[in-house]
N, C-alpha and C positions, 0 to 999 in steps of 0.2 A: 439609685439602682437597687432592685429588690435583693433580699438575702439569698434567694434561690440563684439569681444570676451571679452574685458575688461568690457563692459556693461553687458554682460550675467553673468559674474562672480560676478560683484557688485550686480546685481539684486538677484542672488541666496544667496549671503551673507546676504542681507537684509531680505530675505524671511526666512532664516534658523536661523538667529541670530548670534551674534559675537562669541558665544561659539562653534559654529560649523565650524569656519574658518579652523582650522587645519585639521578636517575631510574632509572638502570641498576640500582642496588642494590635499589630497590623491585621492579623487574621480576624480578630473580633471587630475591628473597624470595618473591614470588608464585609463581614457577615451582617453587621448592623445596617450597612448602607445598601448592599446589593441583594441581600437575601432576607430571611425571616427576621422580623423585628421583635418578635416575642418567642418565648420558649413554649413547648407543648403544654406545660402545666401552669403557665403564667395566667393570671387573671387580668382582664382589661375591662374598663367601664367607660361609658359615654359621660363626658363632663359638661359639654356645651353644644348648643346649636346656634348658628348664625345664618342670616339670609342677606342677600345682596340683590337689590333691584337696580338694574342698569338702565341708562337712558335709552338704549336701543330696545328695551323691553325684555332682554334676557334676565332670567331669575336664577341665581345660584344659591345653593345651601351648603354650608360647611359644618361638619360634625367633628368635634375634637374628643380625644380620649385621654385618660390618665397615663397612657403609655407613650404619649407624644405623637401618636399616629393620627393623622387628619385625613378625612374623606370628603370629597366634593361630589355634589350632584347638581342637576339642572332641572328646572320645572317649566311649565307652560308659559309661553311668552305673552299670551293674552290673559287679562285679569291678573297681572303680575303682582300687585299689592295683596290681593286676596290669597294667592298661593304662598307668598312670603309669610303672611300673618298665620296662615294655617299650619305651615311647617313649624313655626315657633310654638304653636299650641301643642303640637305633638311632643315637644320637649317635656311636658308634664309627665308623659309616660316614659319617654326614651332615656332621659338623663338618669344615670345610675345603672342602666342595663348593660349587659354584655353585647357589644355591637356585632359579634361574630354569629349571632343567631339570626341571620338575615331573613330567612323565610318565615321564621316564627314572628319576627317583628312586622313583616308584611301582613301576615294574617291578623295580628293584633291591631294594627292601625286600620286595616280595611274592615274587619269584622267587629272591631270595637266601636265603630260609628253606627248610629241608628240609620242615618241616610248615607247610602253608599253609591259609589260610581260617579259618573259625570266627569267633566274635564277638570274642575278644580280639585275635588276630593282625590281623584286618581293622580293628578299631577303632584299633589303633596306626597302621596305614597311613592310616586316614581322618583322624585328627587332624593328623598331619604333613602330609598332602596339603592340607588346608584352610589350614594355616599357610603353606605354600609358595605357594599361590595368593594368599593375602593379601599376602605379600611381593611377588610378581610384579605384582599390580595396583597396589600402592603405588609400586613401582619405576617403572612406566610411567605412573602418574598416572591410572589408569582403574579403574572397577569390573571385577570379574573377568568378568562376563558379556560385556563388550566384547572380552575376549580369547578368548571361546568362540563367536564368530560374531555377536555383537551381540544386541540385544533382539528378541524375537519377539512382544512385546506391550507395551502402554503402562502397564499396572498389573497387580497380582497379587491374585487373589481369596483371601480368608482365611476360615477357619472356627474356631470355638471357643465363644465365648459370644455368644448373640444380643443385639444391641445396636441399638436404634432410633437412637441418636445418631450412631453411625459407620456404620450401615447393614449391619453384619454379620448375615447372614440364613442362616447354616448352622452346624450343630453336630453333635455325636454323643453318644450315651448308651450305657449298658450294659443287658443284659437282666436285670432284677431282678424277683424274685417271692418271696413268703413271707419277705421281709426278708433275702434273700441272693441270691447269683448261682447259676447252674446248675452244680451240682457232681456230680450223680448221672449214672451212665451212661445211664439212661433216666428223665427227670423225669416225674412224674405230671401228670394233667390240671389239677389245682389250680395247680401251679406255672406251667405253660404259660399257663393262662388269666390269671393275675395279670401275667405278663410282657406279654401282649397288652393287657390293660386299662391297664397303666401307660404303654405306648407310645401307645395310643389317646388317653389323656388328654393326653399331651404333644403329639400331633398336633392335637388340638382346641384346645389352648392357643395354639399358634403359627400354626395354619392351614397352608394348602397353599403359602404363599409362603416358608416356611422349610424348607430341606433338613435332614433329620435322619438321620444314619447311626447304625448300631448296631454297637458294638465288642464282639465275643464274646471278644476278647483271647486267643484260642487256648486258652481254659480250659474249653471245652465238648466233651464227648464226642460223636462223630459221630451216634449215634442221637438224642440230645437236640438237637443242632444242626439236624438235618433237621426235627424236630418244630417247632422255633421258626422256622426259615426259612419253612416253609409257613404257619404260623399268623399270622405278621406280614405276609405279602405284601399283604393287602387295604389296609394303611395306608401302602403305598408308601415304605418306607425308602429313603433316598438310596443306601446301600450296606450290605452286611454285611461287617464287617471281621474278619479272622482267625477265621473260623467254627470252624476246628479248627487244631490244631498243623500248621505247615507242613512238619514232618518227613516226612509221608506225603502227597505232592501228589496221588496217585491218589484218595485219599479226598476231598480238596478238589475235585478235578475232577468227581467223581461228584455232589457236592452242587451244584456250579455248573450242571450239566446239568439239575437238577431245579427250578430257580427262574429267573424272569425278572429278579430283582433283581440288580444287579451285585455280585460278590464282590471284595473288596479284601484285599490282603495284601502283606507284604514286610518288616516290621520285624525279622523273625528269619531273613532270607535275606541271603546275603552274596555280593558280587561278581557280575560278569556271568555266571559259570558257574552260580550258583544260580538266577538269574532266567531263564536260558535254559530250564531244565526247566519252570519255572512257565508260561512263554509257550507252549512247545511243547505242553503238556498242557491249555492253556486252563483252568487251575485258578483263575484270577482275571482280571477284566477291568479292574481298577484296580490299578496297582502302587504300593507304598508303601515304596520303599527309604529307609533312614535314612542321612543324610550322615555320621553319627558312627560307623557301623559296617557300612556296605555297601561302603565303599571310598573315601569322600570325594567331592569334586567331580569329580575325574577319572573315577571309576567311574560315578557317577550319570549323567554326560553320556552315557556309552556305553550304560548300561542304558536310558536314555530313547530312544536311537537304535534299539536292538533292539526296544523296545516299540512304537515308531512303525510298524515293519513289520507289527505285528499289530493296528494301529489301537487300541492300548491306551494310556490316559493315565497320567500320573505324578502322584501326590499325595505329596510328600515327607513322611515320618514325622518327627515332632518332639515328643518329650516332655521335651526338654532345655533348655539355656540360650541366652543371647544369641548365642553364636558359631554354634551349630547352626542357629538361626533365620536368621541373616544368610547363612550358607553355602547354606542351602536356597533363600533368595530369589535367589541368583545363578543357581542351576539353573532356578528357576521363570521367571526373566527371559529365558533364552536357548533353552529347548527349545520346540518347536512343540506338543507333546502334554501340556502342563501341565493339571492338573485343579483343584486347590485346595491351599492351604498350611495344614497343621494348626497350631493354637495360634499362628496369625499375629497374633492380637489380644491375646495375653497381655502382662503387664507384664514385659518382658525388659530394661528400661532401667535397672535398679537397679545393674548392674555395668558398664554401657556407656552411651555417648552415645545418646540416644533416636533411633529410626528415624523417618522421615517418618510423620506421623499417617495413620490409616486414614480414607478417605472413601468412602461408598457401598459399603461392604463390601470395598473394595480398598485395598491399600497402594501408593503410588507406587514406581516402580523406584528402587533405591538409586542415589545419585549420587556418594558419596564413594569414593575409590580403595580397591582391595583388596576385602575383604568388606563394606565400607561402614559399619563400626562402629569406635568407639574404646573399647577396654577400659580401665576404671579399675583399674589394677593394685593400688593400695592397698586398694580395696574388695574385690578378689578375695582378697588376702592375709588380710584380716580374716575371710573366710569359710572359710579353710583349717582342716581338722580331721578328726576321725574320721568317715568316711561312715556313713550309716545302714545297718544290716545288712539283707540280704534273707533272710527267714525262710520256711520252708515253711508251707503252709496245710493245715488238716485238716477232715475232715467232722465236724460236731458230733454226728452221730448215732452213728457207730461209730469215730471217731478215725483213720480211714484218711487217707492223704495225697491231696490233690486238686491239680489243676493250678493254676498261678499265671497 
């Protein structure tokens, strides 16, 4: 314990009297466990960075400090080994630094690199940023969203699997026909009709009280995307996600002008600079930045601010693990233009302390400090191994490569 902390305790003992010592000890235990873990004048330094590549491709980063406070972050699930190695390289800069200067470190890591942006570079920044915010929240004894202006809502709407028990009434599906996805440059009428029939059946099953989005996954060529967008309109999809690859936003903007159904995208767009073009061209009306590779909590908060100026909501993208979900919840809690949280209803508590249960389709705001979760490191280590490879896909008719 530092001399400052010992001095504060001795001063309080003298103030309260010897008979209060045992009670004072319990107060300090409660303070250290449930509130701030450092004093306002205490110094804190980063001492270690570790990474964990899991067999299911999740990538975690752990940052330790000399105050005993540990922060966790999560990175891109693709190119897992590259992300893990890159995070370790950042240790040359970050070890010895004050972890509470979160935005300063984001700038240093991003601008300190000659080559910037892209999925891997930004994923490295994202994971470290989450871990630093986790440390800062734990240091001051509050959830991260309370350090970002406080809550803007009382609960967070989630979507994933429709569930009458917990009230989840929103989901998404993919366009399927002829037992496959849309892989042709121009799909024929039979394929389009089957996609529409499948979605119509889903709509009839759940009724108008369930919101159903359609994820094109950026794997559909523009001519086919336009055919499907128009054919599905009568059944009022909640949104069309990644109707085409985001590499050409002009194409996406063209499609957006030809349908009244909202277009959503963002999982393959990085930093405020990438989302600026998307907003300016009105290529989507729902933004889906991913906290694991769009720039972390720091950057998602800025992207949300930019989007608010365009009356555009944020639906954080999340196909990853418990840290990703917890970090996304911190954003959802503090921004005014939140839409819904993807995979908010999945079982993410296998590697962490469970989050508060969902009720009426919403999850209560996190109350624990930092990101609001406690990672079980032993369980994480048991899952470390060779990640699943990402392999190309091929057209079964002619063997050509198709989009993933």
